[in-house]
C-alpha positions as CSV (number, residue, x, y, z in Angstrom):
1,M,13.1,16.7,1.1
2,K,15.1,19.8,1.3
3,L,17.3,20.3,3.5
4,I,18.3,23.9,5.5
5,R,20.0,25.0,8.2
6,H,19.0,27.8,10.6
7,G,20.5,30.2,12.9
8,E,24.1,31.7,13.8
9,A,26.0,30.7,12.0
10,G,28.7,28.5,13.6
11,A,25.2,27.0,15.4
12,E,23.2,25.8,13.2
13,K,20.3,24.0,13.9
14,P,18.5,21.2,11.0
15,G,15.2,21.8,9.5
16,L,13.1,21.3,7.0
17,L,11.8,23.1,3.7
18,L,7.9,21.7,3.3
19,D,6.1,21.3,-0.6
20,N,3.8,24.0,1.0
21,G,6.1,26.2,1.4
22,R,6.8,26.3,5.2
23,M,10.2,25.5,6.7
24,I,10.6,24.0,10.3
25,D,13.3,22.9,12.6
26,A,13.8,19.3,13.1
27,S,15.9,19.9,16.0
28,G,13.7,17.1,17.6
29,L,15.7,14.3,15.0
30,G,18.8,15.2,18.0
31,E,20.7,15.3,14.3
32,D,23.0,17.5,12.0
33,Y,23.1,16.6,9.3
34,D,26.9,16.0,9.0
35,E,29.2,12.9,8.0
36,Q,27.8,10.4,10.9
37,F,24.3,11.3,9.8
38,F,24.0,10.4,5.9
39,A,27.1,7.0,7.0
40,T,23.9,5.7,9.2
41,G,21.1,6.2,7.6
42,G,20.4,9.7,8.8
43,L,18.6,10.4,4.7
44,Q,15.8,7.6,6.3
45,R,15.0,8.8,9.8
46,L,14.4,12.0,9.1
47,R,11.7,11.1,6.7
48,E,10.3,9.4,9.3
49,W,10.2,12.0,11.5
50,M,8.8,14.6,9.2
51,E,6.4,12.1,8.1
52,A,5.2,12.2,12.4
53,H,6.3,15.8,12.9
54,Q,5.7,17.3,10.2
55,A,2.4,19.1,11.7
56,T,3.4,20.1,14.9
57,A,7.7,21.1,14.8
58,P,8.1,24.3,15.2
59,R,7.5,26.8,12.4
60,L,10.5,29.3,11.7
61,P,10.2,32.6,11.2
62,E,10.7,34.1,7.9
63,G,13.4,35.9,7.6
64,V,16.1,33.6,9.4
65,R,19.1,33.2,8.3
66,L,19.9,29.7,6.5
67,G,23.3,27.7,6.8
68,P,24.7,26.1,4.7
69,P,23.1,22.7,4.0
70,V,25.5,20.1,4.8
71,A,27.0,20.6,8.1
72,R,31.2,20.6,8.7
73,P,31.8,18.2,5.1
74,G,35.6,16.6,4.9
75,K,36.3,17.3,1.8
76,L,34.8,20.4,-1.5
77,I,35.9,18.4,-4.6
78,C,35.6,21.2,-7.4
79,I,35.4,20.7,-11.2
80,G,36.8,23.2,-13.4
81,L,36.4,23.5,-17.3
82,N,33.7,21.5,-17.1
83,Y,31.6,23.2,-19.9
84,A,32.8,23.7,-23.5
85,D,31.6,27.0,-23.5
86,H,33.1,28.0,-20.1
87,A,37.0,26.6,-21.4
88,A,36.5,28.8,-24.6
89,E,36.2,31.6,-22.4
90,S,38.7,30.7,-20.2
91,G,41.5,30.8,-23.4
92,M,41.6,27.0,-22.9
93,D,41.4,23.4,-24.7
94,I,38.6,21.6,-23.4
95,P,39.5,18.6,-20.8
96,K,40.5,15.7,-21.7
97,E,39.9,14.7,-18.3
98,P,38.2,16.3,-15.8
99,V,40.5,19.0,-14.2
100,V,39.7,18.3,-10.0
101,F,40.9,21.4,-8.0
102,F,39.8,22.0,-3.9
103,K,38.4,24.5,-1.9
104,A,39.2,24.7,1.5
105,T,36.3,23.9,3.6
106,S,36.7,27.1,5.6
107,A,34.9,29.2,2.8
108,I,32.1,27.4,2.9
109,V,29.4,29.7,4.2
110,G,25.1,30.0,4.5
111,P,23.5,31.3,0.8
112,N,22.1,34.6,1.4
113,D,25.1,35.6,3.6
114,D,27.9,38.7,2.9
115,L,30.7,37.9,-0.5
116,I,33.6,39.4,1.6
117,I,36.2,40.8,-1.2
118,P,39.6,39.9,0.2
119,R,43.1,41.7,1.6
120,G,44.3,43.0,-2.2
121,S,42.0,41.4,-4.2
122,K,41.5,42.9,-7.8
123,K,40.0,39.9,-9.4
124,T,36.8,38.6,-7.4
125,D,35.2,36.6,-9.6
126,W,31.9,34.8,-9.9
127,G,30.5,31.5,-10.6
128,V,27.2,29.3,-10.7
129,E,27.5,25.5,-9.7
130,L,25.6,22.7,-9.4
131,A,27.3,20.6,-6.0
132,V,26.4,17.4,-5.6
133,V,26.3,16.0,-1.8
134,I,27.8,12.4,-1.1
135,G,25.6,9.7,0.5
136,K,27.9,7.5,1.0
137,R,31.1,5.8,0.7
138,A,32.4,5.5,-2.9
139,S,35.9,3.8,-3.8
140,Y,36.4,2.5,-7.0
141,V,32.6,3.1,-8.3
142,Q,31.8,2.0,-11.9
143,R,29.8,5.5,-13.5
144,E,26.5,2.8,-13.7
145,Q,26.1,3.1,-10.5
146,A,27.4,6.3,-9.0
147,L,24.2,8.1,-8.3
148,E,23.6,5.3,-6.3
149,Y,26.1,7.2,-4.3
150,V,24.3,10.3,-4.1
151,A,22.7,12.0,-1.2
152,G,21.4,15.3,-2.9
153,Y,22.0,18.2,-5.1
154,C,22.6,22.0,-3.7
155,L,23.1,25.6,-5.0
156,H,27.2,26.8,-5.2
157,N,28.3,29.9,-5.7
158,D,32.7,29.6,-6.6
159,Y,34.0,32.2,-6.0
160,S,37.2,33.1,-7.8
161,E,39.8,35.2,-6.5
162,R,41.5,34.7,-10.6
163,E,44.3,36.6,-9.9
164,F,45.6,34.7,-6.6
165,Q,44.2,31.3,-9.0
166,I,45.9,31.9,-12.2
167,E,49.4,35.1,-10.9
168,R,50.5,34.3,-8.8
169,G,52.0,30.8,-9.5
170,G,51.1,27.1,-7.4
171,Q,47.5,25.1,-7.3
172,W,44.4,27.1,-8.0
173,V,43.0,26.4,-4.4
174,K,44.4,29.7,-2.9
175,G,42.6,31.0,-5.6
176,K,39.2,29.5,-4.5
177,S,39.7,29.0,-0.8
178,C,39.0,32.6,0.8
179,D,36.9,33.1,3.6
180,T,32.7,33.4,1.8
181,F,33.9,31.6,-1.3
182,A,31.5,28.9,-1.1
183,P,27.6,30.3,-0.3
184,L,26.3,26.4,-0.4
185,G,22.3,26.4,-0.1
186,P,19.2,27.2,0.1
187,F,18.5,23.6,0.8
188,M,20.1,20.3,0.0
189,A,17.3,18.6,-2.1
190,T,17.4,14.7,-2.1
191,R,18.6,11.8,-5.2
192,D,14.9,11.6,-5.5
193,E,14.0,15.6,-6.2
194,I,16.2,15.9,-8.9
195,P,15.5,12.7,-11.1
196,D,18.2,14.0,-13.9
197,S,21.2,16.2,-13.2
198,S,22.1,16.8,-16.6
199,N,18.8,18.1,-17.1
200,L,18.4,22.3,-15.1
201,K,18.7,24.7,-15.6
202,L,21.2,27.5,-13.8
203,W,21.9,31.1,-13.3
204,L,23.3,34.4,-12.2
205,M,23.3,38.4,-12.0
206,V,24.8,41.0,-11.1
207,N,23.6,43.8,-9.9
208,G,20.7,42.9,-11.6
209,E,22.1,42.4,-14.8
210,M,21.9,38.6,-16.3
211,R,26.1,36.9,-16.6
212,Q,25.5,33.7,-16.7
213,N,22.1,31.5,-18.1
214,G,23.6,27.8,-18.8
215,H,22.1,24.7,-18.8
216,T,24.1,20.9,-17.7
217,S,23.0,19.4,-20.5
218,Q,26.7,21.2,-21.6
219,F,28.8,19.3,-19.3
220,V,31.7,18.5,-20.6
221,F,31.5,15.2,-18.0
222,D,28.3,14.8,-16.0
223,V,27.4,13.5,-12.6
224,P,28.2,10.1,-12.6
225,Y,31.6,10.2,-14.9
226,V,32.5,12.7,-12.0
227,I,32.2,10.5,-8.9
228,S,33.5,7.5,-11.2
229,Y,36.2,9.6,-11.5
230,L,36.9,11.0,-8.0
231,S,36.7,7.6,-6.7
232,Q,39.4,6.3,-8.7
233,F,41.9,8.4,-6.7
234,M,40.8,9.1,-3.6
235,S,37.1,8.2,-1.0
236,L,33.9,9.9,-1.3
237,L,32.9,10.2,2.7
238,P,29.2,10.3,3.6
239,G,29.2,14.7,3.7
240,D,31.6,15.6,1.6
241,I,30.6,17.8,-1.6
242,I,31.5,17.4,-5.6
243,S,30.9,21.2,-7.1
244,T,30.4,20.3,-10.7
245,G,32.0,23.2,-12.4
246,T,30.2,26.6,-13.8
247,P,29.6,27.6,-17.1
248,P,30.3,31.0,-19.0
249,G,29.7,33.8,-18.5
250,V,32.5,35.3,-15.4
251,G,33.8,38.3,-14.5
252,L,37.2,36.9,-16.9
253,G,36.0,35.6,-19.8
254,M,34.0,39.2,-20.3
255,N,35.8,42.0,-22.3
256,P,36.8,44.0,-21.0
257,P,36.9,41.2,-17.9
258,T,35.6,42.8,-15.2
259,F,34.9,41.5,-11.2
260,L,33.0,42.4,-8.2
261,K,33.3,45.7,-6.2
262,P,32.4,46.5,-2.7
263,G,28.2,47.0,-2.9
264,D,27.9,44.5,-6.2
265,V,25.0,42.1,-5.4
266,V,25.5,38.9,-6.5
267,E,21.8,36.8,-7.8
268,L,22.5,33.4,-8.7
269,G,20.3,30.1,-9.1
270,I,19.6,26.7,-10.1
271,E,15.8,24.9,-11.4
272,G,14.7,22.8,-8.3
273,L,17.5,24.1,-6.0
274,G,16.0,27.7,-5.2
275,S,18.2,30.9,-5.4
276,A,20.4,33.3,-3.4
277,R,22.3,36.1,-2.8
278,Q,25.0,37.9,-1.5
279,L,26.0,41.9,-0.9
280,A,29.4,42.0,-1.8
281,R,32.0,43.9,1.0
282,A,35.3,44.7,1.4
283,W,37.7,43.2,4.0
284,Q,38.0,44.6,6.9
285,P,40.3,43.7,9.4
286,P,39.0,42.4,12.7
287,A,37.8,44.7,15.1
């Protein structure tokens, strides 16, 4: 299944993208795609609802706004430097253990929402990533069982403000958590739709020019390893999201380094997980 959420920001409703390309409203299920949904067998209930109602459920109009496919995740955990070539372009060693940081969940937006370049930003950067959605509580999980804890996968653009992240001291989180810095979707594909998370092409373009053209076979630490590793330090809860790192081609690694400016258009996608588009806009004070 492909789970979507649609409607105005902050008031999204659940939906489904069917195999024939039709999008339907799934409000009749009576649940949103949140922690309780995943924790209590919601995917099976949704599958049964879809089989019974997909022919009669309201069809969504063309151009409907899509929100993030998961509602209110408790954590958005990111893995840094998880492609060897990206570590090299960043001037850093390949990590011996996963580099772990968090993005504030307030950064999460829909896949095609505008990117707001933060006030005072000089170095806003892009980064296409495979995101993993946790399906059940995971604590001290063995690598061999790790995929049993996956609900599904989605597309994530891990935007960064490199000056805030690298030059201002402290942890990376403040360069990663600005509003709109975590567009997710267009949909979450359930685990059965992505048989091998280490065999996916991913790409990103800026203003029509290819910047990232990678493959998840180049992971330093693959998805099962990352889930097992994180579960040694914290409980992963249903609906939590793990973003698995970006391939080479970020603006920081260009010669000279190149960053986003208002009016730029970022397009990105992952094989089997759709594509997204964000227009960069300058931050404006509230009216």
